[in-house]
C-alpha positions in Angstrom: -47.5 37.9 115.3 -49.8 39.2 112.6 -48.2 39.8 109.3 -49.2 41.7 106.2 -50.1 40.2 102.8 -49.4 41.8 99.5 -50.5 40.6 95.9 -48.1 41.6 93.1 -50.5 41.8 90.2 -50.2 42.7 86.4 -52.6 43.1 83.6 -50.1 41.3 81.1 -47.1 38.9 81.4 -43.6 40.0 80.7 -43.7 43.3 82.7 -41.4 42.1 85.5 -43.9 41.2 88.3 -42.2 38.1 89.4 -38.7 39.7 89.4 -40.2 42.5 91.7 -41.9 40.0 93.9 -38.5 38.2 94.5 -36.6 41.5 94.9 -38.9 42.9 97.4 -39.0 39.9 99.6 -35.2 39.9 99.6 -35.3 43.7 100.6 -37.7 43.0 103.4 -35.6 40.1 104.9 -32.6 42.7 104.7 -34.8 44.8 106.9 -35.1 42.1 109.4 -38.4 40.9 108.4 -39.4 37.2 108.0 -40.8 36.7 104.4 -42.6 33.9 102.6 -43.2 34.2 98.8 -46.3 32.3 97.6 -46.3 31.5 93.9 -49.9 31.5 93.0 -49.4 31.1 89.2 -50.6 27.5 89.0 -49.5 25.7 86.0 -46.9 28.1 85.0 -44.8 28.5 88.2 -41.6 30.4 87.9 -40.4 31.7 91.5 -38.5 28.5 92.2 -36.6 29.1 88.9 -35.9 32.8 89.7 -34.5 31.7 93.1 -32.7 28.7 91.9 -34.7 26.3 94.1 -36.5 24.2 91.5 -34.6 21.1 92.6 -35.5 21.5 96.2 -39.4 21.8 95.6 -41.1 18.5 97.2 -44.6 19.7 98.3 -46.2 22.8 96.6 -49.1 25.1 96.9 -51.7 22.5 95.6 -50.6 20.1 98.4 -51.1 22.7 101.1 -54.5 23.8 99.8 -55.7 20.0 99.5 -54.5 19.5 103.0 -51.7 17.0 102.0 -49.2 18.7 104.3 -48.6 21.5 106.8 -46.7 24.7 105.8 -43.6 23.7 107.2 -43.3 20.8 104.8 -44.0 22.9 101.5 -41.9 25.9 102.8 -38.5 26.0 100.7 -35.8 28.0 102.4 -33.5 29.9 100.0 -30.3 29.7 101.8 -28.7 32.8 100.3 -31.4 35.2 101.2 -33.6 33.4 103.9 -36.7 34.0 101.8 -39.2 31.0 102.2 -41.0 29.8 99.1 -44.3 28.1 98.5 -44.1 26.9 95.0 -47.1 26.9 92.6 -48.5 23.5 91.4 -47.1 22.8 87.9 -49.6 20.4 86.7 -52.7 22.1 86.8 -54.7 25.1 85.8 -54.9 28.5 87.7 -58.8 28.2 87.4 -58.6 25.3 89.7 -57.2 27.4 92.5 -59.3 27.1 95.6 -59.9 30.9 96.8 -61.4 30.1 100.2 -58.4 27.6 101.0 -56.0 30.0 99.7 -57.4 32.9 102.1 -57.2 30.2 105.0 -53.5 29.5 104.2 -52.5 33.2 103.9 -54.1 33.7 107.3 -52.2 31.0 108.7 -48.8 32.3 107.0 -49.6 35.7 108.4 -49.3 34.3 112.0 -46.0 32.8 111.0 -44.4 35.6 109.0 -44.0 39.5 108.8 -44.7 39.5 105.1 -46.6 37.2 102.9 -46.0 38.1 99.2 -48.3 36.6 96.5 -47.2 36.6 93.0 -50.3 36.4 91.2 -51.2 35.0 87.9 -51.2 37.6 85.1 -54.5 38.7 83.8 -57.9 38.6 85.3 -58.7 34.8 85.6 -59.5 33.1 88.9 -55.9 32.5 90.0 -55.7 36.4 89.9 -58.8 36.9 92.0 -58.0 34.3 94.5 -54.6 35.9 95.1 -56.2 39.2 95.6 -59.0 38.2 97.7 -56.3 36.6 100.0 -54.2 39.8 100.2 -54.3 43.1 102.3 -53.2 45.0 99.5 -52.1 45.0 95.8 -49.0 46.1 94.0 -49.7 46.8 90.2 -47.0 46.4 87.9 -47.0 47.9 84.5 -44.7 49.0 81.6 -45.3 52.5 80.3 -46.9 51.6 77.0 -50.5 51.4 75.5 -50.9 47.8 75.6 -49.7 47.2 79.2 -51.6 50.3 80.5 -54.9 49.3 79.1 -54.5 45.8 80.8 -53.5 47.4 84.0 -56.5 49.5 84.1 -58.8 46.5 83.9 -56.8 45.0 86.7 -57.2 48.1 88.7 -60.8 48.1 88.6 -61.1 44.6 89.4 -58.8 44.8 92.5 -61.1 47.6 93.8 -64.2 45.7 93.0 -62.9 42.8 95.2 -63.0 45.2 98.1 -59.2 46.1 98.3 -57.9 49.6 98.3 -56.7 51.0 94.8 -53.5 49.3 94.0 -50.1 50.8 94.3 -48.7 51.4 90.9 -45.2 50.6 89.9 -44.0 51.7 86.4 -41.1 49.4 85.3 -38.8 49.4 82.4 -38.6 53.1 81.8 -36.3 54.5 79.1 -35.8 58.2 79.0 -35.0 58.1 75.5 -38.2 56.2 74.6 -40.0 58.9 76.5 -38.4 61.6 74.6 -39.3 60.0 71.5 -42.9 59.6 72.4 -42.7 55.8 72.5 -43.2 55.5 76.3 -45.2 57.7 78.9 -43.8 59.4 81.8 -44.9 57.9 85.2 -47.0 60.9 85.8 -48.9 60.4 82.8 -49.4 56.6 83.8 -50.8 57.9 87.1 -53.2 60.0 85.2 -54.4 57.4 82.8 -54.9 54.9 85.7 -55.9 57.3 88.4 -53.5 55.8 90.7 -50.4 57.3 92.7 -47.0 56.0 91.5 -45.2 54.1 94.2 -42.4 53.1 92.1 -40.7 53.9 89.0 -37.8 51.4 87.7 -35.7 52.3 85.0 -34.8 49.7 82.2 -31.5 48.3 83.4 -29.4 45.4 81.7 -28.1 44.5 85.2 -31.8 43.1 85.9 -31.5 40.6 83.0 -28.1 39.6 84.2 -29.2 39.1 87.8 -32.3 37.1 86.5 -30.0 34.8 84.5 -27.9 34.3 87.6 -31.2 33.3 89.5 -30.3 36.2 91.9 -32.7 38.8 93.3 -32.4 42.3 91.9 -30.7 43.9 94.7 -27.6 45.8 95.0 -25.8 49.1 94.0 -27.0 49.6 90.4 -30.1 51.9 89.3 -32.9 49.4 88.9 -32.0 47.9 92.4 -31.7 51.3 94.0 -35.4 52.0 92.5 -36.7 48.7 93.9 -35.1 49.5 97.2 -36.7 53.1 97.2 -40.2 51.2 96.4 -39.6 48.8 99.4 -39.0 51.7 101.5 -42.1 53.3 100.6 -44.4 50.4 101.5 -46.8 50.0 103.0 -47.3 53.5 103.7 -44.0 55.1 104.7 -43.3 58.8 104.2 -40.4 58.2 101.8 -39.9 60.4 98.7 -40.1 58.8 95.2 -36.8 58.8 93.5 -36.5 61.1 90.2 -37.1 58.5 87.6 -35.1 60.3 84.9 -32.0 60.6 87.2 -32.2 56.9 87.6 -32.5 56.4 84.0 -29.5 58.4 83.1 -27.6 56.4 85.5 -28.6 53.0 84.0 -27.7 54.2 80.5 -24.2 55.5 81.5 -23.8 52.2 83.1 -24.7 50.4 80.0 -22.4 52.4 78.0 -19.4 51.8 80.4 -20.2 48.0 80.2 -20.3 48.1 76.4 -17.0 50.1 76.1 -15.3 47.6 78.5 -16.3 44.6 76.5 -15.3 46.4 73.2 -11.7 47.0 74.8 -11.5 43.3 75.9 -12.3 42.3 72.4 -9.7 44.5 70.7 -7.1 43.5 73.1 
């Protein structure tokens, strides 16, 4: 077996990078793939919390890179999804991540799993570079606003200077009303700004926040999850059309209004 490795990166925090990494892992498992998530955000780990596995972590990525244990000791299985997780070291700094050791570890994991997904540290530090160097491709997550796009442009350039192909762009938290008010950019404009093709366009959907609080992957029959499923179906280079983003956004807004109306009726009754 020789699997594929994918770094999920972003220019700034808070754009939904880790949420997407978990959701994609769950979707690949549903396809029958074996998947391991590697949290490389040393000192700020969060994937164990997103999966509800924080109390099951014994050995972490630092232990693997230091040779304290073999992968089977550090792999934590999520019993609900069958995702395997390698948690980041919590007491350390991302600048201390050993890039060569991480590359060797990912090569080893690719012989054991179909997909190795690395959740990179936000920004452009050593932790980010190590995750990108260890990967076959990168998925760049951004929200459609000036601040995030400026940082995403910087990250895109660094990914390509690290000898990877141009990253696959995902625009997250799209709102049609914000686009119409000129507060956000359409995905097509984001693609022009960054000179990257859009692989995924995900609407702002309150169900994402609910799933995150419940420590569940964002999968299911609701607009954001359907958009992420469309993204997963397009990776790595599958000929699947991108779903129209505005149609998805209308669905998300309608769902939110129905939920608000239902809660109002419960209060009134």
